[in-house]
N, C-alpha and C positions, 0 to 999 in steps of 0.2 A: 518510274521515280520522278518526282517533281523537281523542277529546277530550284536551286536555293534562292531565297529571297532575303533581303535585309529586314531587320526589325522595322515595323511600320507603325509607329505611333502617329496619331492624328493631330499632333501639335508641332509647332515650329520649335522643336527641341534639339538639343545637341547631346553628344555622348555623355557629357558631364551631368546633365539633368537626368538622363536615364539611369546612370550609375547612382546618383543621389537618391532617386526614387527606390532603387533596389536596397540601398542602405536604410531607408525609412522602413521598409518591410522587415529587414533584419531586426531593427529596434523594436518594432511592434510585436514580432514573433517572440523575442526575448521577454518582453514585458508580459505577454499573454501566458507564457509558461511559468513565470514567477508567480503571477496571480493564481494560476491553477494549483500550483503546489501549496501556496499559503492558504488559499480558500478551502481546498479540500481538507487540509489539516485542521483548520478552525471549525469548519462545519461538522466534521466527525466528532469534535469535542462536544458539540451541542446536541446533534441529532443522533449520535451513536456511530460506532465503527463497524456495525454489523454489515453483512453483505447487502441487506435491504437498504440501509442508509447510504452506503457507497454507490449502489445502483441508482438511487434517487439523485445524488449529487452529479454523477457522471451523465445521466440522461438529461438533467437540466442544463448542464454546461454545454454539451454537444447540441441539445435541442435549441438553445438560444442562438448558437452559431448558425444552425439550419434556418431558423426564423429570419435572422438578420440578412442572410444571403438572398432570401426570397422577397423580403419586404423592401429592400433598398430601391430596386427599380420602380416599385409602385409608389413609394413615398417621396422620392427625390426626383426632380425634373431632369430629363435627359439633357437639358440645356446647361445645367450647372457645371461649373468648372470641376473636372474630376479631382485634381490635386487639392482644390479647396475643400471639396466634400470629404476627401480622405483626411485632410488635416483636422477638420472639425470633429470627425469621428474619433481620431486619436486623442484630441483634447478632452472629448466627452468620456472616453474610456478612463483617462487619468482622473477625471472628476469622480467617476464611479469607484475607482480604486480607493480614493480618499474616503468616500462615503462608506465603503465597505468596512473600514476600520470601526465605525460606530454601528453600522447596520447589522453586521453578522452577530456581534454580541447581543444587540438589542432583540433581534428576531429570535436568536437562540434562547434568550431569557424568557421571551413570551412562550416559546415552544415548551420549555421545561416546566413552566408554570401551568400550562393548560393540558399538555399531553399526558396520557396514561402510559403504563407499561405495555409491552407487546405490540400488536399490530394496530391498536386503536389510535396511535399517534401518526399513522401513515399520511393521512391528508395534511396534517400540520407539518410533517417533514417536507412534503412536496411544496407547501406554501412557503416555508422558510427558505428552502433551496431556490425557489423561483424568485422570491423577493431579493435574495442576496446575489444571485448570479445572472438572472435574465437581462437586466439593463446593460451590464457590461458585455455579456456574451453575444447579445443581439448586435451590438455595435462591432464586436470583433468579427462576427460573421459577415458584416456589411463592408468590411474594409477592402477585400479583393474585388467584389463587384463595383465598388465606388470608382476604381481607376480603370474599369474596363472600357470606358469611353476614350481612353488613350489610344485604342487600337482599331484597326480594321477587322471586321468580322470574317477573316479568312485565315487559313492555317498559318501563313507566314506572319500574320499580324498577331493572332492570339498566342502565338508561341512566346511573345514577350510577357504575357501574363503568366505563362509557365515559369519563366525566370523569377517573376515576382513571388509566385507560390514557393519556388525553391528557396528564395532569399528569406521568406517568412519562416520556413521550416528550419533553415540554418540558424536564424535568430532563436528559434525554439530550443535548439540544441544548446546554445549559449546560455539561455535562461534556465534550462534544466540543470546544467552543471553548476551555474552560479548559485542557484537556490540550494541545491543539494549538498554541494561541497564547500560553500563559503558563507553565503548570506545568512542562512538559518543555523549553520554550525557556529559561526563566530558572533552573529548578531541575533536578530529575532524576526518575527513576522512583520513587525511594524517597519523595521529598517528595510526589509526585503520589499515590502509594499511601496515604500517611498522611492526605492530605486526603480521599480516598475513604473510608478507614476512619472518620475523624471524622464524615463525613456519615452513614454507616451507624449508628455508635454514637449520634449525636444523634437520628436517626430512631427508633432502638430505644428510647431512654430516654423520648423524648416519647410514643411509642406506648404504653409501659407506663403513663405518667402518665395518658394519655387513657383507657386501658382501666380504670384504677382509678376514673375519674369517670363512666364510662358504664354504665348498667344494661343487662345483656344479657338479651334475650328471644328466644325462638324465632321464626323468621320466620313471618309470617302467610301463609297459603295460601288459595286459593279452593276448596279441596276441601270436600266436605260434612262437617258435624260428625261426629267420630268416625272418619272414613275415614283410613287410613294415608297418609302422604305418600309419593309415589313417590321412589325413590332415584336415579332416572336420568331424563333427558329422554326423551320419547316418540320413536318411530321417525321421526315426521314431519320433525324437523330434519336428517335425514341429508343432503339436498342442501345445507343451509346449511354443514355441516362440509366438504363437498367444495369448495364455492365458496370458503370461507375458506382452505382449503389452496391452491387454485389462485391466489387473490389473493396469498397469501404468496409463491408460486412466481414469479409475474410481477413482483412488486415487487423481489425480490432479483435476478432475472435482469436487469431494467432497471437496477438500481443498479450491478451489475457492468459493464454496457455503458456507462452514462453516466459512470462513474468513469474508464474507459479513454478515452472520447472527449473528455470535458471536460479531462482532464489534458493532452491534446494541445493544447487551446485555451488553457489557463491556465498550463501548465507543471507537470510532475509533481512538485511539491514537497510536503513534508509539510503545508504550509499549504493547498495546493489540495485534498488529500485530506480534511483536516479541514473545509474550507469546503463541499465537495460533500456530505459526510455531514451537516453541520449543516443545510444548506438542505433536504436530503431529510427529515431528522427533523423539522424545523420544519413542513414540509408535512404530515407524518403527524400531528403533535401538533394543529395547527389543524384538520385534517380530522377527527381523532378527537373533538375537542370539538364540532364541527359535527354529526358523526354521532350523538353522544350526545344532543344536543338534538333532532335531527330524528327520532330513533327513537321519541320519545314523542308525535309529532304526525302521523306518516304511517304507512302500512303498511310496516313495516321490510323485509319480504321484497321488496316491489316496489322500495323505495329501494335495497336491496342489489343487486338485479339491474340497476337503472339505473346504479348506480356502475360495475359491471363492464363494462357496454356502453360507458359514457362513457370508461372507461379505454383502450379501443382507440383512441378519438379522441385522448385526451391523449398516449398513447405515440406515435401518428402525428405529433402536433404536435411532440413532443420530437425525433423523428427528423428532421423537416424543419428544425427550428431549428438542430440541431447540424450537419447536413450542408449546408444550403442558405443559412442566414442568418448565424449567429454568426461563422463563420470569415472572412466577407467584410466584417464591419464595418471601416470605414477607420481602423484603429488602428495606430500605429507604436510597438511596445512598447520600442524602443530609445531613445525620447526620454525625458529625465528626467521623473519623475512623483513626486508625493507618495505615500508608501506608503498612506496612508488613502484617497486618491482611487482608486488602483489596486485596493484591496481592495473598495471600493464598486462599482466597475465589474465586478469578478469575481463579486460577490454578485448583481448585477443579471443578468449573463449566465447564471449558473447557475440562478437562480430563473426566468428567462424560459423555460428549457427544462424544468426538473424539477418546478416547483411544481404545475402543474395535475394531473399524475398523482399526485404525492405526497398532495395534498389528498384525492383520491378513494380512494387506498389507506388513508389514515388514517380516513376515514369508514366504510370497509367493516367494520372489526372491531366497533365499537359497534353498527352496524346488524345485524351477524350475531348479536351477543348478544341484541339486542331481538327479532330474528326467530325465534331458537331458543328463547327463554324461553317457559315455559308454567306455569300454576299447578301447584304440587305438586312440581315438579322440584327437585332439590338444586342450589342455585346454584353451589357449589364445583365440582361435577362438570361442570356446564354450562360454566363459565368455563374450567376446566382442559382440557376436551376441545377447545373452540374455540381456545384459546391454543396447545395442542399441535398441532392441525391447521394453524394458521397458521404455526407455527414449522417443522413438518415440511415444509410446502410451501416455505418460505424456504430450507431446507437443500437440497432438491432443485433449486430454481431457481438458487441460487448455484453449486453443484457442477456441475450439468449445463451451465450456461452457460460456466463457466470451463474445464472439462476436456474438454467434448465439442463443444458447439454452435459456439462461435466458431471453433475450429480446423477443424471439419468442414464447416460450411456458411456461415461468415462472419457478421458482426454484422448485416448487412442482413436475412438470412433468419431470424436469431435474433429480431430485433425483430418481424418478421412473424409468427413462430410465437407469441410472447408476446401479440401483439394478437389473433390468432385464438383463443387460449385464453381471454383476457378476454372477447372478444365472445361466444364460445360459452357460457361460464359465465353471462353476463348474459342471453342469449336463452333459455337453458334454464330459468333461474330465473323469468324473466318469463312464459314460456309456461306453466309449472306454476302460477303464481300467478293468471294472468288467465283464460284460457279463456273468452273472451266473444264468440265468434262470428267471422264473416268479417272484420269491421272490424279487430279486434285482430290476427287472423292476418295481415292485409295490412300492418298497422303493423310487426309483427315481421319479416315478409319484407322490407319496405323497409329496416328497420334492419340486417338481415343483409346486404342488398345494399350499403348505405353502408359497413358495416364491411369488406366484401370489397374495395370500391374503395379504402378507406384503406390496407388491407394491401398491395394491389398498388402503391400510390403511394409506399411507403417507399423513399427514395433510398439509394444506397450512399454510403459516405464518399468524398469526393473524393480521388483519389490524392495530389494536391498538398497536401491538408490532413494526410494521414498523414505526408507527408515533412516539411513545414515547420511544421505546427502553428500556433502563435501568430504566426509570421512570414509566414503565407500572403499577407496583403495587401501586404507589402513585398518579399518575396523569392520567393514561390511563383507569381507571375504568369507564365503561359506556361511553367511548369516541364515538363521532359521526363521524366516518371516512367516508367521502364522496368520497374519491378517494385514491387508492393505486396502485402503479406501480413499476415494476422492470426494471431498465434501464441498460445501459452498465457499468456505473461506480457506481451507487448507487440506492437504493430503496427510493422512495419518497412517501409522503402521504399528504393529505389535510383533515383537520378536521373543523367542523363547530359547534359552540356553539349555544344554544337556542337564545342568544342575536343577532346572526347573525355574530359574529366575526369569521373570517376565519384564519386558521393557516397553513403555509407551513412548512412541516417537511422534513428534509434531515439528514442523518447520525443518525437517531433515536432521533432527538430532534428538537425543534422549531428553524427555521432559519429566518423566516419572518412571520408577522401576521398583522392583521388590528387593533390590540390593539393600543391605542393612543401612547404609548411610543415607540413602534416599527415603526409605521407609521412616527412618528416625526424624528427618526434617519434616516430612509431611505429617507425622503423628504429633510432633511438637507444635506445629501450627494449629492443628485442630484442638488438641487437649489444653494448651495454654489459653486458648480462646474461651473455653467453657469452664475450666476448673477455677479460674480466678474470680469472675463475677459472682455476686451473692446470689442472684437469681437468673441464670442463663437460659431464659425461656425461648428466645428467638435469636437465630444466627443467620447471617448472610455469608455465603462462601462464594468468592469470585474466582471462577475457573474450576472446572471439574477435573479435566485430565483423566488420570486413572481412578479418580474418586477416593483416594486414600485419605486426604485431608477432610473432605466432606464426610467420609465414613467415620473418622475419628470424632467429629462433631456429633454425628447422629446417634452414637451409642451412649452419649451422656444422658442419664435418666432424667435429669432436670430440664433438658431441652425438649420443648414441645413443637417447635416449628423450625425447619431448616429450608432456606431458599438458596438454591445454587444457580448462579448466572453463568451460563456457558454459551459462548458465541457460535460454536460449531455444532449444528444439529447431529452430526455423525458421531460425536463423542460419547453421549450417554449409553447407546446400545453396546459400544465397544467396551466401555468401563464395566458394564453389567456382565458381559459375556466372558471377558478374560480376567478381570480383576475383582470379581464379586467376593471371592474368599478373603481378599486383603482389604477391601473397602466395606466389609460387613453388609453387603447387599444394599448399599446406599441408594442405588437408582430405583429400587422397588420398595424402599421404605415408605410407608404411608405418611409419615410426618415430614417427608422431603418433597419439596416442589422444585422442579428443574425448569428454569426459564431460559428460553433460547434468545439471549440478548447479551450484549457486552455489559460488564459490571458497572461501568461508569454511567451508562445511559439508564440502567435500571435504578441506580441510586438517585439519579437526578430527577427521575420521573415518578418515583414512588413517595407516598407520604408515610410509609411504615418506618418505624424506628426499631433498632435491634439492640440486643444485649451484647452482641459480639459481631465483629466483621473480620473475616480472615481472607487475605488475598494471596493467591498463588498463581499469578499470570505467567505467560511465556517470558522467556529471557528478556531483560531490558533492551537488548540490542535488536530484538525483532521489531520491525517497523510497526508502530502503533502502540506497542506495549508501554512506552514512556508516558502515555496519557494516564496510566494507572499509578504513576509515581509523582505526579505534580503536586505543588502546594495546594492548588485549588481542589484537587481530588481528595487530599487528606482533610481539607476543611469541610468538604462534602461528607466524608466519613464521620468526622466529629459531629456534624449536625444531625446525622442519622443514628447516633448512639444514644441509648438511654443513660441516665446518670449511673456512673460506675461501670459503664460498658467498656469492653476491651476491643482493641484493634491489633491484629498481627499481620505481618507481611514477610514474604520470602525475600531474603537478601542474598543475592548471588555474588560469590567471591571468585569462582573459577570463570574462565572466559570473560574476564572483565579487566578493568584498569583501576588504578588508584583514584583517578579523577571521577570515574563513573560511580564507584562505591561511595566516595566522599559526597557526591551529589545526592545519591539516594538517602544517605543518613542525614545529611544537613537539611535537606528538604523536609524529611519526616520530623526532625527536631524543631523546625520552625513552627509546626502546628502542634506537636506534642513534645514540649521541652523537657518533660519528665520521663521520656521514653527510656527503655532499656534494651540492651542487646543480649540475646541468648545464642551461644555458639553451637554449631553442629560440627564437631571435630572428627577427623579421620586420623588415627594413630597420633593423636596429640597435635595435629596441624590443622590450620583453617581449611574449611571446605565450603560451607555456606552457613547461613545464620538466620535468625528470626528477629525482626524488630517488633517490639512489644510496647504498647502504650495503653493507658486507661483514662477514660474521660473523667476530668476532674482531678487526675493525678493521685487518686487514693492508692495506698500501699497494697502490696500483695500479702494476704493473710496466710502465713505458713500453716497455722493451726487449722484453718478452714480447709485448705487443700489436703492436708494430711488426713483430717477426719473423713473427708469425702472418699479418698482412695482406700481408706481402711474399712469403709462400710460395704455391706453386701450389695447395696444398690449400684455401687460403682465397681463391681467386680470385673465387668467387661472392660471398663476403662483402665483399671489397674493391669489387667492381663495384656491389653494393647500396649501399654507402656513397657511392661516387662519384655515383650517380644522385641523391643528395640533398645533394650539395655537400661531402662530406668526402673529400678526396683522400688523406689519410694518417691514421695513428693520432693524430698531434699535432693535426690538424684536429678530429677527434672529441673528444679529451680536452681540447682547447683551448676547448670549450664550457663548461668549468668556470666557475661563477659565485660560489661561496661555501661556507663551512662554518658550524658553529654559532657560533664566535667572531665571525664577520663579521656574523651576523644577530642576535646576542644583544640589542642595544638595541631593535631593532624587534620582537622576539619577547617582550619583557618584558610579562608579564600575559596572554599568550595563553591561550585556553581549551583545556584538554586534552580531546580527544574520547575518551570511554570508553564501554564497553558500558552503564554505568549511566546516562549522560546522552545519548549520541549527539548531542552538542552541534553537531557539524558540519552536520547536515542542517538545523538551524534557522538557523545563521549563513549557510550557503551559499544557503539559500532566499531570503534577503533580497537577494542579489545576482543573482537570476535574470536580470534585464534590464539589468545593469550592464556597461559596457564600459570598464574602467579598467586593462587589463592593463599598459600602459606605465607608468602611475603606480604601480601596485603593485610592479612590478619595480624601478622607480627607488627606491622606499622600502625595498625589501628589500636593495638593495645601494647604500646612500647614498654610500659612499666608493669605489665602483668595485670592481674585482676585484683582490685581492691574492694573490700566489703562496702556496699553502698549504704549511705546513711539515709534513712527515710523510705527506702524502696520496699523493705520487708518489715512486717510485724509478726509476732508470734510469741511463744513461750520463751523464757530465757534460754532454756536448753536447746530449743530449735534454732534460735538465732546464733547461739554459740557453735553449734554443730555446723551450720552453714558457713559461719566465719572460718572455722577450721578447714572445711572442705575447700573454700576459695584460697585460703592461705597455702594449703598443700599443693595447689596448682601453680604457685609462683615459680616462674622459671620454666614451666612446661611449654609455654608458648614461645 
């Protein structure tokens, strides 16, 4: 074991200056994560939220950091004052942050104007992501190498850089929580960006002040007097670079998997994603600090190898915790709970699974710095190369796991592969460092055997957990899961009850089923979309799910073309296999085209106009779903509708809050002020609803709808409606529940959901486990249902009958 050495900066610095420098890295780390959250959110609005688009954004973000860490030693003189270089980097990042406010919308607008649907826009997606992210991320990647001249290129010197790395990650935790739980929830992306800019500018100005007070000296080396310093680390650290890259690869691979799995357990809200990332980063930060301290007291190469070997154990622990323990904790999430208590429980469960491995990954980078350091090497090149190796590995791990491994071999085997990589890297490093005879060889062999046993023992995700997620202890007991699959963007499942009822599960909960109330809502969405327009020849359906809404659209004899935008490629074959009887074989219908894309991106990049657009996305609280409820999205829908065209959208009342429902309705009414609400009631109480609007505000022709349903050509549509309790056109249209004037008092002060704030995902996330559908509907229609003036036209007899039907419902709600 080496003797302990003090931190060894190469400047005439005092403890206060060193602590101030660490504080600067906290600020820059916080700013970087705020930018990342905001920029990812904005870019997915423009180039799409598909796995392909997210992969492009992630690769560009991490790639820029990799480039910056390699380029800085080549572009900036080694004689430059490190703190001054760092300060100008921070100021430049702040300038990029301000520029991004204009650049991202501008480049996104160019993309949507030039790109086509499908994969044809991939080069433009890459160009938009590069133009938007590379300038800032290259600078972010250069910040740690910039201060590397502060230290001696020896283990006890570079350990100080490990503390800087830990401080930067600590700031990232603060930035993640600030963005996810406050800045974007209370304000918007602009305010969050300006906070990040302020952090960068503050760090830059303080850095310049410190640089003016610190005397710069060339770093001391252990080389012989008069001998030239080497400009690059020796060949020996080559294995360290490789192990560092493999460590980054396994870390991001695991983070991708854990985010998917834990979002099933906690609910896939924006808060859950922020929480998982914050716990992961917290572990990295604490581990980095520990690794930095440890690197000065032990043989860092041995410690790094041990970390990799232990990572296989920690990943095995996480796999067992997520698959065998956490889902079965006896918790009923439907019971009322204080938000703070629920948050603490979520933190505990996340940390229980994630923290052990995160600590070890955090310790790996400073240990790698200490192991690769040698007297005479140029510290900036050392840090830059190791940081680049780690980041390059992270890119490979994230993209390979997201696009290839999970879909091809499943998450169980992907975890096994990551564990094998970590164990192999650790054993290889230990073997090269030890070489002490038969006893050590036996120890390594035993370690390999233990690692192999842990790999074999990794359990698969329980099918009932994929289906029911956080509801497993209360609803998933003895569930009959007939299908489970892991796709590019989500894990889905199908369950069947003894009665024959089928349920489609996505995001760990029911998204569609053949229960009467669910069938009724889905058929309402589809049939209202095609029965009202005069010539409903072309229809866009956003979200396939079980295919019931799209199927209702497809059987309308007047409809000639149906486009279905479904983001998860795994969904269509599942809908065809299990729900074909209920969706009228929509997947194989020759007039139906299924596009593997998110609906917003498809609408933004197509020139086609439609006679109807119906949207049935995932629950609004699911991260990303709020983009399909913004004012700008509804404006895009209006622009893609033919004259007299209809738009309908699912309005969720259960698992929601008053504020979320108010936001959904008020935002829709801003674009379609003459919209109407049609209720889907269960035993006379609110359950969910359909928001309906027509381009131009033309009224609904009762006579036209009645004539259609009475015709032979519409026999299949009439039969479809009878199956869910609508015997006539007046039954269907009698589900009317209100217009803007009726809901105006309740909607007063509602938050408008825009691309700039995506407020809905934060409001809806607070109602994840709330079941107040009846109360919300009662508040929405406090005076009952009044006959709407100007919404319907028809014969006097039809109008009178509809009026009587609505009057008869007074007091029912």
